[in-house]
PyMOL commands that place a pseudoatom at each C-alpha (Angstrom):
pseudoatom trace, name=CA, resn=MET, resi=1, chain=A, elem=C, hetatm=0, pos=[0.000, 0.000, 0.000]
pseudoatom trace, name=CA, resn=THR, resi=2, chain=A, elem=C, hetatm=0, pos=[1.270, 3.470, -0.856]
pseudoatom trace, name=CA, resn=LYS, resi=3, chain=A, elem=C, hetatm=0, pos=[2.301, 5.400, 2.224]
pseudoatom trace, name=CA, resn=HIS, resi=4, chain=A, elem=C, hetatm=0, pos=[0.477, 8.605, 3.021]
pseudoatom trace, name=CA, resn=THR, resi=5, chain=A, elem=C, hetatm=0, pos=[-0.450, 9.724, 6.519]
pseudoatom trace, name=CA, resn=GLY, resi=6, chain=A, elem=C, hetatm=0, pos=[-0.512, 6.690, 8.775]
pseudoatom trace, name=CA, resn=LYS, resi=7, chain=A, elem=C, hetatm=0, pos=[-3.666, 5.288, 10.327]
pseudoatom trace, name=CA, resn=PHE, resi=8, chain=A, elem=C, hetatm=0, pos=[-4.374, 5.189, 14.037]
pseudoatom trace, name=CA, resn=ILE, resi=9, chain=A, elem=C, hetatm=0, pos=[-6.071, 2.058, 15.422]
pseudoatom trace, name=CA, resn=THR, resi=10, chain=A, elem=C, hetatm=0, pos=[-6.998, 1.514, 19.052]
pseudoatom trace, name=CA, resn=ILE, resi=11, chain=A, elem=C, hetatm=0, pos=[-8.222, -1.484, 20.968]
pseudoatom trace, name=CA, resn=GLU, resi=12, chain=A, elem=C, hetatm=0, pos=[-10.442, -1.003, 24.013]
pseudoatom trace, name=CA, resn=GLY, resi=13, chain=A, elem=C, hetatm=0, pos=[-12.287, -3.021, 26.619]
pseudoatom trace, name=CA, resn=THR, resi=14, chain=A, elem=C, hetatm=0, pos=[-12.673, -3.683, 30.314]
pseudoatom trace, name=CA, resn=GLU, resi=15, chain=A, elem=C, hetatm=0, pos=[-10.384, -5.968, 32.310]
pseudoatom trace, name=CA, resn=GLY, resi=16, chain=A, elem=C, hetatm=0, pos=[-9.731, -9.480, 31.008]
pseudoatom trace, name=CA, resn=VAL, resi=17, chain=A, elem=C, hetatm=0, pos=[-11.216, -9.067, 27.512]
pseudoatom trace, name=CA, resn=GLY, resi=18, chain=A, elem=C, hetatm=0, pos=[-8.075, -10.355, 25.798]
pseudoatom trace, name=CA, resn=LYS, resi=19, chain=A, elem=C, hetatm=0, pos=[-6.504, -7.186, 24.442]
pseudoatom trace, name=CA, resn=SER, resi=20, chain=A, elem=C, hetatm=0, pos=[-2.901, -8.415, 24.549]
pseudoatom trace, name=CA, resn=THR, resi=21, chain=A, elem=C, hetatm=0, pos=[-3.604, -11.655, 22.698]
pseudoatom trace, name=CA, resn=ASN, resi=22, chain=A, elem=C, hetatm=0, pos=[-5.661, -9.919, 20.037]
pseudoatom trace, name=CA, resn=ILE, resi=23, chain=A, elem=C, hetatm=0, pos=[-3.201, -7.065, 19.593]
pseudoatom trace, name=CA, resn=ALA, resi=24, chain=A, elem=C, hetatm=0, pos=[-0.671, -9.700, 18.514]
pseudoatom trace, name=CA, resn=PHE, resi=25, chain=A, elem=C, hetatm=0, pos=[-3.246, -11.091, 16.062]
pseudoatom trace, name=CA, resn=ILE, resi=26, chain=A, elem=C, hetatm=0, pos=[-3.958, -7.627, 14.618]
pseudoatom trace, name=CA, resn=LYS, resi=27, chain=A, elem=C, hetatm=0, pos=[-0.244, -6.914, 14.167]
pseudoatom trace, name=CA, resn=GLU, resi=28, chain=A, elem=C, hetatm=0, pos=[0.277, -10.197, 12.344]
pseudoatom trace, name=CA, resn=TRP, resi=29, chain=A, elem=C, hetatm=0, pos=[-2.737, -9.566, 10.101]
pseudoatom trace, name=CA, resn=PHE, resi=30, chain=A, elem=C, hetatm=0, pos=[-1.463, -6.170, 8.983]
pseudoatom trace, name=CA, resn=GLU, resi=31, chain=A, elem=C, hetatm=0, pos=[2.112, -7.382, 8.598]
pseudoatom trace, name=CA, resn=ALA, resi=32, chain=A, elem=C, hetatm=0, pos=[0.784, -9.946, 6.109]
pseudoatom trace, name=CA, resn=LYS, resi=33, chain=A, elem=C, hetatm=0, pos=[-0.465, -6.902, 4.151]
pseudoatom trace, name=CA, resn=ASN, resi=34, chain=A, elem=C, hetatm=0, pos=[3.032, -5.343, 4.353]
pseudoatom trace, name=CA, resn=ILE, resi=35, chain=A, elem=C, hetatm=0, pos=[1.872, -2.789, 6.913]
pseudoatom trace, name=CA, resn=SER, resi=36, chain=A, elem=C, hetatm=0, pos=[4.023, -2.642, 10.031]
pseudoatom trace, name=CA, resn=LEU, resi=37, chain=A, elem=C, hetatm=0, pos=[2.156, -1.403, 13.085]
pseudoatom trace, name=CA, resn=LEU, resi=38, chain=A, elem=C, hetatm=0, pos=[3.845, 0.629, 15.799]
pseudoatom trace, name=CA, resn=HIS, resi=39, chain=A, elem=C, hetatm=0, pos=[2.466, -0.888, 19.004]
pseudoatom trace, name=CA, resn=THR, resi=40, chain=A, elem=C, hetatm=0, pos=[2.056, 1.393, 22.008]
pseudoatom trace, name=CA, resn=ARG, resi=41, chain=A, elem=C, hetatm=0, pos=[-0.177, 1.664, 25.072]
pseudoatom trace, name=CA, resn=GLU, resi=42, chain=A, elem=C, hetatm=0, pos=[-2.002, 3.982, 27.437]
pseudoatom trace, name=CA, resn=PRO, resi=43, chain=A, elem=C, hetatm=0, pos=[-1.348, 5.195, 29.927]
pseudoatom trace, name=CA, resn=GLY, resi=44, chain=A, elem=C, hetatm=0, pos=[2.267, 5.128, 28.812]
pseudoatom trace, name=CA, resn=GLY, resi=45, chain=A, elem=C, hetatm=0, pos=[4.066, 4.967, 25.504]
pseudoatom trace, name=CA, resn=THR, resi=46, chain=A, elem=C, hetatm=0, pos=[6.951, 7.350, 26.256]
pseudoatom trace, name=CA, resn=PRO, resi=47, chain=A, elem=C, hetatm=0, pos=[9.400, 7.381, 29.183]
pseudoatom trace, name=CA, resn=MET, resi=48, chain=A, elem=C, hetatm=0, pos=[7.566, 10.225, 30.945]
pseudoatom trace, name=CA, resn=ALA, resi=49, chain=A, elem=C, hetatm=0, pos=[4.121, 8.763, 30.247]
pseudoatom trace, name=CA, resn=GLU, resi=50, chain=A, elem=C, hetatm=0, pos=[5.292, 5.378, 31.558]
pseudoatom trace, name=CA, resn=GLU, resi=51, chain=A, elem=C, hetatm=0, pos=[6.302, 7.059, 34.823]
pseudoatom trace, name=CA, resn=ILE, resi=52, chain=A, elem=C, hetatm=0, pos=[2.796, 8.498, 35.079]
pseudoatom trace, name=CA, resn=ARG, resi=53, chain=A, elem=C, hetatm=0, pos=[1.428, 5.010, 34.378]
pseudoatom trace, name=CA, resn=GLU, resi=54, chain=A, elem=C, hetatm=0, pos=[3.268, 3.726, 37.440]
pseudoatom trace, name=CA, resn=LEU, resi=55, chain=A, elem=C, hetatm=0, pos=[1.687, 6.475, 39.538]
pseudoatom trace, name=CA, resn=LEU, resi=56, chain=A, elem=C, hetatm=0, pos=[-1.769, 5.588, 38.240]
pseudoatom trace, name=CA, resn=LEU, resi=57, chain=A, elem=C, hetatm=0, pos=[-1.629, 1.810, 38.598]
pseudoatom trace, name=CA, resn=SER, resi=58, chain=A, elem=C, hetatm=0, pos=[0.293, 1.459, 41.856]
pseudoatom trace, name=CA, resn=LYS, resi=59, chain=A, elem=C, hetatm=0, pos=[-1.678, 0.418, 44.919]
pseudoatom trace, name=CA, resn=ARG, resi=60, chain=A, elem=C, hetatm=0, pos=[-1.552, 2.982, 47.711]
pseudoatom trace, name=CA, resn=ASP, resi=61, chain=A, elem=C, hetatm=0, pos=[-3.075, 3.679, 51.117]
pseudoatom trace, name=CA, resn=GLU, resi=62, chain=A, elem=C, hetatm=0, pos=[-4.015, 7.188, 50.051]
pseudoatom trace, name=CA, resn=GLN, resi=63, chain=A, elem=C, hetatm=0, pos=[-7.334, 7.405, 48.221]
pseudoatom trace, name=CA, resn=VAL, resi=64, chain=A, elem=C, hetatm=0, pos=[-6.829, 8.731, 44.706]
pseudoatom trace, name=CA, resn=ASP, resi=65, chain=A, elem=C, hetatm=0, pos=[-9.226, 11.535, 43.833]
pseudoatom trace, name=CA, resn=ALA, resi=66, chain=A, elem=C, hetatm=0, pos=[-11.098, 10.839, 40.582]
pseudoatom trace, name=CA, resn=LYS, resi=67, chain=A, elem=C, hetatm=0, pos=[-10.115, 14.244, 39.169]
pseudoatom trace, name=CA, resn=SER, resi=68, chain=A, elem=C, hetatm=0, pos=[-6.456, 13.619, 39.978]
pseudoatom trace, name=CA, resn=GLU, resi=69, chain=A, elem=C, hetatm=0, pos=[-6.696, 10.283, 38.181]
pseudoatom trace, name=CA, resn=LEU, resi=70, chain=A, elem=C, hetatm=0, pos=[-8.278, 11.873, 35.109]
pseudoatom trace, name=CA, resn=LEU, resi=71, chain=A, elem=C, hetatm=0, pos=[-5.742, 14.701, 34.923]
pseudoatom trace, name=CA, resn=LEU, resi=72, chain=A, elem=C, hetatm=0, pos=[-2.841, 12.265, 35.215]
pseudoatom trace, name=CA, resn=MET, resi=73, chain=A, elem=C, hetatm=0, pos=[-4.336, 10.221, 32.379]
pseudoatom trace, name=CA, resn=TYR, resi=74, chain=A, elem=C, hetatm=0, pos=[-4.463, 13.272, 30.148]
pseudoatom trace, name=CA, resn=ALA, resi=75, chain=A, elem=C, hetatm=0, pos=[-0.997, 14.428, 31.180]
pseudoatom trace, name=CA, resn=ALA, resi=76, chain=A, elem=C, hetatm=0, pos=[0.356, 11.079, 30.014]
pseudoatom trace, name=CA, resn=ARG, resi=77, chain=A, elem=C, hetatm=0, pos=[-1.809, 11.237, 26.874]
pseudoatom trace, name=CA, resn=ALA, resi=78, chain=A, elem=C, hetatm=0, pos=[-0.622, 14.715, 25.910]
pseudoatom trace, name=CA, resn=GLN, resi=79, chain=A, elem=C, hetatm=0, pos=[3.000, 13.550, 26.081]
pseudoatom trace, name=CA, resn=HIS, resi=80, chain=A, elem=C, hetatm=0, pos=[2.227, 10.314, 24.255]
pseudoatom trace, name=CA, resn=VAL, resi=81, chain=A, elem=C, hetatm=0, pos=[0.393, 11.987, 21.385]
pseudoatom trace, name=CA, resn=SER, resi=82, chain=A, elem=C, hetatm=0, pos=[2.873, 14.817, 20.855]
pseudoatom trace, name=CA, resn=GLN, resi=83, chain=A, elem=C, hetatm=0, pos=[6.052, 12.772, 21.221]
pseudoatom trace, name=CA, resn=LYS, resi=84, chain=A, elem=C, hetatm=0, pos=[5.131, 9.396, 19.730]
pseudoatom trace, name=CA, resn=ILE, resi=85, chain=A, elem=C, hetatm=0, pos=[1.751, 8.951, 18.074]
pseudoatom trace, name=CA, resn=LYS, resi=86, chain=A, elem=C, hetatm=0, pos=[1.481, 12.034, 15.870]
pseudoatom trace, name=CA, resn=PRO, resi=87, chain=A, elem=C, hetatm=0, pos=[5.130, 11.991, 14.727]
pseudoatom trace, name=CA, resn=ALA, resi=88, chain=A, elem=C, hetatm=0, pos=[4.730, 8.351, 13.676]
pseudoatom trace, name=CA, resn=LEU, resi=89, chain=A, elem=C, hetatm=0, pos=[1.480, 9.032, 11.804]
pseudoatom trace, name=CA, resn=GLU, resi=90, chain=A, elem=C, hetatm=0, pos=[3.008, 12.021, 10.023]
pseudoatom trace, name=CA, resn=GLN, resi=91, chain=A, elem=C, hetatm=0, pos=[5.800, 9.760, 8.770]
pseudoatom trace, name=CA, resn=GLY, resi=92, chain=A, elem=C, hetatm=0, pos=[3.245, 7.346, 7.306]
pseudoatom trace, name=CA, resn=GLN, resi=93, chain=A, elem=C, hetatm=0, pos=[3.556, 4.805, 10.122]
pseudoatom trace, name=CA, resn=TRP, resi=94, chain=A, elem=C, hetatm=0, pos=[0.404, 2.982, 11.232]
pseudoatom trace, name=CA, resn=VAL, resi=95, chain=A, elem=C, hetatm=0, pos=[-0.084, 2.973, 15.004]
pseudoatom trace, name=CA, resn=LEU, resi=96, chain=A, elem=C, hetatm=0, pos=[-1.891, 0.411, 17.162]
pseudoatom trace, name=CA, resn=CYS, resi=97, chain=A, elem=C, hetatm=0, pos=[-2.591, 1.573, 20.712]
pseudoatom trace, name=CA, resn=ASP, resi=98, chain=A, elem=C, hetatm=0, pos=[-3.785, -0.469, 23.683]
pseudoatom trace, name=CA, resn=ARG, resi=99, chain=A, elem=C, hetatm=0, pos=[-6.453, 1.959, 24.960]
pseudoatom trace, name=CA, resn=PHE, resi=100, chain=A, elem=C, hetatm=0, pos=[-6.775, 5.678, 24.244]
pseudoatom trace, name=CA, resn=SER, resi=101, chain=A, elem=C, hetatm=0, pos=[-9.179, 8.515, 25.070]
pseudoatom trace, name=CA, resn=ASP, resi=102, chain=A, elem=C, hetatm=0, pos=[-12.280, 6.280, 24.954]
pseudoatom trace, name=CA, resn=ALA, resi=103, chain=A, elem=C, hetatm=0, pos=[-10.876, 4.624, 28.081]
pseudoatom trace, name=CA, resn=SER, resi=104, chain=A, elem=C, hetatm=0, pos=[-11.021, 7.932, 29.953]
pseudoatom trace, name=CA, resn=PHE, resi=105, chain=A, elem=C, hetatm=0, pos=[-14.651, 8.437, 28.991]
pseudoatom trace, name=CA, resn=ALA, resi=106, chain=A, elem=C, hetatm=0, pos=[-15.433, 4.874, 30.109]
pseudoatom trace, name=CA, resn=TYR, resi=107, chain=A, elem=C, hetatm=0, pos=[-13.280, 4.597, 33.241]
pseudoatom trace, name=CA, resn=GLN, resi=108, chain=A, elem=C, hetatm=0, pos=[-13.306, 8.145, 34.599]
pseudoatom trace, name=CA, resn=GLY, resi=109, chain=A, elem=C, hetatm=0, pos=[-16.387, 9.577, 32.898]
pseudoatom trace, name=CA, resn=ALA, resi=110, chain=A, elem=C, hetatm=0, pos=[-18.677, 6.586, 33.516]
pseudoatom trace, name=CA, resn=GLY, resi=111, chain=A, elem=C, hetatm=0, pos=[-16.856, 4.430, 36.070]
pseudoatom trace, name=CA, resn=ARG, resi=112, chain=A, elem=C, hetatm=0, pos=[-15.841, 7.308, 38.338]
pseudoatom trace, name=CA, resn=ALA, resi=113, chain=A, elem=C, hetatm=0, pos=[-19.067, 9.183, 37.515]
pseudoatom trace, name=CA, resn=LEU, resi=114, chain=A, elem=C, hetatm=0, pos=[-17.237, 12.394, 36.577]
pseudoatom trace, name=CA, resn=GLY, resi=115, chain=A, elem=C, hetatm=0, pos=[-19.718, 12.946, 33.766]
pseudoatom trace, name=CA, resn=LEU, resi=116, chain=A, elem=C, hetatm=0, pos=[-19.132, 14.163, 30.237]
pseudoatom trace, name=CA, resn=GLU, resi=117, chain=A, elem=C, hetatm=0, pos=[-19.164, 17.960, 30.292]
pseudoatom trace, name=CA, resn=LYS, resi=118, chain=A, elem=C, hetatm=0, pos=[-15.753, 18.657, 31.845]
pseudoatom trace, name=CA, resn=LEU, resi=119, chain=A, elem=C, hetatm=0, pos=[-14.239, 15.535, 30.307]
pseudoatom trace, name=CA, resn=VAL, resi=120, chain=A, elem=C, hetatm=0, pos=[-15.246, 16.642, 26.799]
pseudoatom trace, name=CA, resn=GLU, resi=121, chain=A, elem=C, hetatm=0, pos=[-13.760, 20.068, 27.499]
pseudoatom trace, name=CA, resn=LEU, resi=122, chain=A, elem=C, hetatm=0, pos=[-10.492, 18.537, 28.712]
pseudoatom trace, name=CA, resn=ASP, resi=123, chain=A, elem=C, hetatm=0, pos=[-10.360, 16.123, 25.781]
pseudoatom trace, name=CA, resn=HIS, resi=124, chain=A, elem=C, hetatm=0, pos=[-10.817, 18.939, 23.251]
pseudoatom trace, name=CA, resn=TRP, resi=125, chain=A, elem=C, hetatm=0, pos=[-8.155, 21.046, 24.950]
pseudoatom trace, name=CA, resn=VAL, resi=126, chain=A, elem=C, hetatm=0, pos=[-5.557, 18.247, 25.019]
pseudoatom trace, name=CA, resn=LEU, resi=127, chain=A, elem=C, hetatm=0, pos=[-6.320, 16.415, 21.760]
pseudoatom trace, name=CA, resn=GLU, resi=128, chain=A, elem=C, hetatm=0, pos=[-7.894, 19.194, 19.652]
pseudoatom trace, name=CA, resn=GLY, resi=129, chain=A, elem=C, hetatm=0, pos=[-10.278, 16.741, 18.009]
pseudoatom trace, name=CA, resn=PHE, resi=130, chain=A, elem=C, hetatm=0, pos=[-7.641, 14.052, 17.380]
pseudoatom trace, name=CA, resn=LYS, resi=131, chain=A, elem=C, hetatm=0, pos=[-9.259, 10.597, 17.350]
pseudoatom trace, name=CA, resn=PRO, resi=132, chain=A, elem=C, hetatm=0, pos=[-8.456, 7.073, 16.174]
pseudoatom trace, name=CA, resn=ASP, resi=133, chain=A, elem=C, hetatm=0, pos=[-9.368, 6.075, 12.622]
pseudoatom trace, name=CA, resn=LEU, resi=134, chain=A, elem=C, hetatm=0, pos=[-10.630, 2.728, 13.940]
pseudoatom trace, name=CA, resn=THR, resi=135, chain=A, elem=C, hetatm=0, pos=[-11.414, 1.479, 17.429]
pseudoatom trace, name=CA, resn=ILE, resi=136, chain=A, elem=C, hetatm=0, pos=[-12.031, -2.189, 18.174]
pseudoatom trace, name=CA, resn=LEU, resi=137, chain=A, elem=C, hetatm=0, pos=[-14.032, -2.619, 21.374]
pseudoatom trace, name=CA, resn=LEU, resi=138, chain=A, elem=C, hetatm=0, pos=[-13.738, -6.085, 22.883]
pseudoatom trace, name=CA, resn=ASP, resi=139, chain=A, elem=C, hetatm=0, pos=[-16.928, -6.550, 24.878]
pseudoatom trace, name=CA, resn=LEU, resi=140, chain=A, elem=C, hetatm=0, pos=[-17.402, -9.161, 27.575]
pseudoatom trace, name=CA, resn=PRO, resi=141, chain=A, elem=C, hetatm=0, pos=[-19.664, -9.648, 30.604]
pseudoatom trace, name=CA, resn=VAL, resi=142, chain=A, elem=C, hetatm=0, pos=[-17.842, -8.111, 33.548]
pseudoatom trace, name=CA, resn=GLU, resi=143, chain=A, elem=C, hetatm=0, pos=[-17.832, -11.259, 35.717]
pseudoatom trace, name=CA, resn=ILE, resi=144, chain=A, elem=C, hetatm=0, pos=[-16.047, -13.259, 33.006]
pseudoatom trace, name=CA, resn=GLY, resi=145, chain=A, elem=C, hetatm=0, pos=[-13.490, -10.518, 32.366]
pseudoatom trace, name=CA, resn=LEU, resi=146, chain=A, elem=C, hetatm=0, pos=[-12.602, -10.090, 36.033]
pseudoatom trace, name=CA, resn=SER, resi=147, chain=A, elem=C, hetatm=0, pos=[-12.230, -13.841, 36.449]
pseudoatom trace, name=CA, resn=ARG, resi=148, chain=A, elem=C, hetatm=0, pos=[-9.813, -13.921, 33.520]
pseudoatom trace, name=CA, resn=ALA, resi=149, chain=A, elem=C, hetatm=0, pos=[-7.898, -10.916, 34.842]
pseudoatom trace, name=CA, resn=GLN, resi=150, chain=A, elem=C, hetatm=0, pos=[-7.407, -12.548, 38.242]
pseudoatom trace, name=CA, resn=GLU, resi=151, chain=A, elem=C, hetatm=0, pos=[-5.993, -15.661, 36.578]
pseudoatom trace, name=CA, resn=ARG, resi=152, chain=A, elem=C, hetatm=0, pos=[-3.186, -13.549, 35.048]
pseudoatom trace, name=CA, resn=GLY, resi=153, chain=A, elem=C, hetatm=0, pos=[-1.638, -12.877, 38.453]
pseudoatom trace, name=CA, resn=PRO, resi=154, chain=A, elem=C, hetatm=0, pos=[-1.449, -9.908, 40.862]
pseudoatom trace, name=CA, resn=VAL, resi=155, chain=A, elem=C, hetatm=0, pos=[-4.008, -7.188, 40.141]
pseudoatom trace, name=CA, resn=ASP, resi=156, chain=A, elem=C, hetatm=0, pos=[-3.320, -3.441, 39.906]
pseudoatom trace, name=CA, resn=ARG, resi=157, chain=A, elem=C, hetatm=0, pos=[-5.210, -0.584, 41.568]
pseudoatom trace, name=CA, resn=PHE, resi=158, chain=A, elem=C, hetatm=0, pos=[-7.933, -0.500, 38.897]
pseudoatom trace, name=CA, resn=GLU, resi=159, chain=A, elem=C, hetatm=0, pos=[-8.453, -4.251, 38.847]
pseudoatom trace, name=CA, resn=GLU, resi=160, chain=A, elem=C, hetatm=0, pos=[-9.213, -4.155, 42.590]
pseudoatom trace, name=CA, resn=GLU, resi=161, chain=A, elem=C, hetatm=0, pos=[-12.357, -2.109, 41.972]
pseudoatom trace, name=CA, resn=LYS, resi=162, chain=A, elem=C, hetatm=0, pos=[-15.783, -3.596, 42.716]
pseudoatom trace, name=CA, resn=ILE, resi=163, chain=A, elem=C, hetatm=0, pos=[-17.934, -5.172, 40.019]
pseudoatom trace, name=CA, resn=GLY, resi=164, chain=A, elem=C, hetatm=0, pos=[-20.317, -2.205, 39.942]
pseudoatom trace, name=CA, resn=PHE, resi=165, chain=A, elem=C, hetatm=0, pos=[-17.487, 0.054, 38.814]
pseudoatom trace, name=CA, resn=PHE, resi=166, chain=A, elem=C, hetatm=0, pos=[-16.718, -2.212, 35.866]
pseudoatom trace, name=CA, resn=GLU, resi=167, chain=A, elem=C, hetatm=0, pos=[-20.383, -2.477, 34.935]
pseudoatom trace, name=CA, resn=GLN, resi=168, chain=A, elem=C, hetatm=0, pos=[-20.413, 1.311, 34.608]
pseudoatom trace, name=CA, resn=VAL, resi=169, chain=A, elem=C, hetatm=0, pos=[-17.215, 1.212, 32.583]
pseudoatom trace, name=CA, resn=ARG, resi=170, chain=A, elem=C, hetatm=0, pos=[-18.651, -1.382, 30.217]
pseudoatom trace, name=CA, resn=ASN, resi=171, chain=A, elem=C, hetatm=0, pos=[-21.828, 0.651, 29.781]
pseudoatom trace, name=CA, resn=GLY, resi=172, chain=A, elem=C, hetatm=0, pos=[-19.705, 3.720, 29.102]
pseudoatom trace, name=CA, resn=TYR, resi=173, chain=A, elem=C, hetatm=0, pos=[-17.848, 1.905, 26.339]
pseudoatom trace, name=CA, resn=LEU, resi=174, chain=A, elem=C, hetatm=0, pos=[-21.071, 0.621, 24.777]
pseudoatom trace, name=CA, resn=GLN, resi=175, chain=A, elem=C, hetatm=0, pos=[-22.544, 4.121, 24.779]
pseudoatom trace, name=CA, resn=ILE, resi=176, chain=A, elem=C, hetatm=0, pos=[-19.513, 5.397, 22.872]
pseudoatom trace, name=CA, resn=ALA, resi=177, chain=A, elem=C, hetatm=0, pos=[-19.919, 2.580, 20.342]
pseudoatom trace, name=CA, resn=GLU, resi=178, chain=A, elem=C, hetatm=0, pos=[-23.577, 3.452, 19.917]
pseudoatom trace, name=CA, resn=GLN, resi=179, chain=A, elem=C, hetatm=0, pos=[-22.742, 7.115, 19.354]
pseudoatom trace, name=CA, resn=GLU, resi=180, chain=A, elem=C, hetatm=0, pos=[-19.864, 6.471, 16.918]
pseudoatom trace, name=CA, resn=PRO, resi=181, chain=A, elem=C, hetatm=0, pos=[-20.636, 3.256, 15.024]
pseudoatom trace, name=CA, resn=GLU, resi=182, chain=A, elem=C, hetatm=0, pos=[-18.470, 4.175, 12.032]
pseudoatom trace, name=CA, resn=ARG, resi=183, chain=A, elem=C, hetatm=0, pos=[-15.335, 4.384, 14.169]
pseudoatom trace, name=CA, resn=VAL, resi=184, chain=A, elem=C, hetatm=0, pos=[-16.027, 1.971, 17.027]
pseudoatom trace, name=CA, resn=LYS, resi=185, chain=A, elem=C, hetatm=0, pos=[-16.611, -1.661, 16.122]
pseudoatom trace, name=CA, resn=VAL, resi=186, chain=A, elem=C, hetatm=0, pos=[-17.861, -3.946, 18.891]
pseudoatom trace, name=CA, resn=VAL, resi=187, chain=A, elem=C, hetatm=0, pos=[-16.486, -7.481, 19.003]
pseudoatom trace, name=CA, resn=ASP, resi=188, chain=A, elem=C, hetatm=0, pos=[-18.130, -10.096, 21.229]
pseudoatom trace, name=CA, resn=ALA, resi=189, chain=A, elem=C, hetatm=0, pos=[-15.172, -11.383, 23.250]
pseudoatom trace, name=CA, resn=SER, resi=190, chain=A, elem=C, hetatm=0, pos=[-17.124, -14.073, 25.117]
pseudoatom trace, name=CA, resn=GLY, resi=191, chain=A, elem=C, hetatm=0, pos=[-16.579, -16.839, 22.560]
pseudoatom trace, name=CA, resn=SER, resi=192, chain=A, elem=C, hetatm=0, pos=[-13.546, -18.934, 21.734]
pseudoatom trace, name=CA, resn=LEU, resi=193, chain=A, elem=C, hetatm=0, pos=[-10.337, -17.202, 20.646]
pseudoatom trace, name=CA, resn=GLU, resi=194, chain=A, elem=C, hetatm=0, pos=[-10.947, -18.406, 17.092]
pseudoatom trace, name=CA, resn=GLU, resi=195, chain=A, elem=C, hetatm=0, pos=[-14.459, -16.911, 17.082]
pseudoatom trace, name=CA, resn=VAL, resi=196, chain=A, elem=C, hetatm=0, pos=[-13.248, -13.607, 18.491]
pseudoatom trace, name=CA, resn=GLN, resi=197, chain=A, elem=C, hetatm=0, pos=[-10.428, -13.330, 15.994]
pseudoatom trace, name=CA, resn=GLN, resi=198, chain=A, elem=C, hetatm=0, pos=[-12.753, -14.147, 13.113]
pseudoatom trace, name=CA, resn=GLN, resi=199, chain=A, elem=C, hetatm=0, pos=[-14.854, -11.140, 14.115]
pseudoatom trace, name=CA, resn=ILE, resi=200, chain=A, elem=C, hetatm=0, pos=[-11.748, -8.964, 14.389]
pseudoatom trace, name=CA, resn=LYS, resi=201, chain=A, elem=C, hetatm=0, pos=[-10.598, -10.161, 10.975]
pseudoatom trace, name=CA, resn=GLN, resi=202, chain=A, elem=C, hetatm=0, pos=[-13.862, -9.039, 9.393]
pseudoatom trace, name=CA, resn=VAL, resi=203, chain=A, elem=C, hetatm=0, pos=[-13.479, -5.591, 10.962]
pseudoatom trace, name=CA, resn=LEU, resi=204, chain=A, elem=C, hetatm=0, pos=[-9.892, -5.355, 9.686]
pseudoatom trace, name=CA, resn=ILE, resi=205, chain=A, elem=C, hetatm=0, pos=[-10.841, -6.452, 6.177]
pseudoatom trace, name=CA, resn=GLN, resi=206, chain=A, elem=C, hetatm=0, pos=[-13.539, -3.800, 5.956]
pseudoatom trace, name=CA, resn=PHE, resi=207, chain=A, elem=C, hetatm=0, pos=[-11.227, -1.091, 7.285]
pseudoatom trace, name=CA, resn=TYR, resi=208, chain=A, elem=C, hetatm=0, pos=[-8.325, -2.095, 5.042]
pseudoatom trace, name=CA, resn=GLU, resi=209, chain=A, elem=C, hetatm=0, pos=[-10.499, -2.180, 1.937]
pseudoatom trace, name=CA, resn=GLN, resi=210, chain=A, elem=C, hetatm=0, pos=[-11.825, 1.301, 2.771]
pseudoatom trace, name=CA, resn=GLN, resi=211, chain=A, elem=C, hetatm=0, pos=[-8.282, 2.632, 2.960]
pseudoatom trace, name=CA, resn=VAL, resi=212, chain=A, elem=C, hetatm=0, pos=[-7.321, 0.987, -0.347]
pseudoatom trace, name=CA, resn=SER, resi=213, chain=A, elem=C, hetatm=0, pos=[-10.357, 2.450, -2.071]
pseudoatom trace, name=CA, resn=MET, resi=214, chain=A, elem=C, hetatm=0, pos=[-9.341, 5.940, -0.917]
pseudoatom trace, name=CA, resn=LEU, resi=215, chain=A, elem=C, hetatm=0, pos=[-5.866, 5.765, -2.501]
for i in range(1, 215): cmd.bond("trace and resi %d" % i, "trace and resi %d" % (i + 1))
show_as sticks, trace
zoom trace
């Protein structure tokens, strides 16, 4: 494929939906099309943003204020976008990110009940309308996802939250998908790995063919 501005793809979902496994699948699928994906993550992606990630995920005795959490997320995101994501896209590189701004709307906006008004204002100020070209939302009943997450090993500060928090997060994600169906594609992650990846493959085929048709 001829290189122009790169494309930005994100993968979202609550805990235990299988993002890591399916990110590897997505990378392999695009590499078979001679498109190398720069893989990054949020929070994180640059040395400074990774330090903020440690602050956010570490367990602590002190209660973390929801606004502090949100502002740290966007501090990391601002650094990530300006220093890594946008420069790569401008060079024609395709970028695949494990979570992005949709996660803030789901986790802090819905899960922490901060609401949309201030979050939208913050998002516009930091990102200036910058959004992914494609978002794959892996959706799974919360109980199943948390069970899978616990099997991976020690949990972080977010994974210790109660089930009601994650129900709100999931609903937040699904509301975004309902509002932006052209960008956000929901994949049922409750089936076998083969079934999930078949759904992802169909999403990728459609997206890839759209990009080819625009060249």
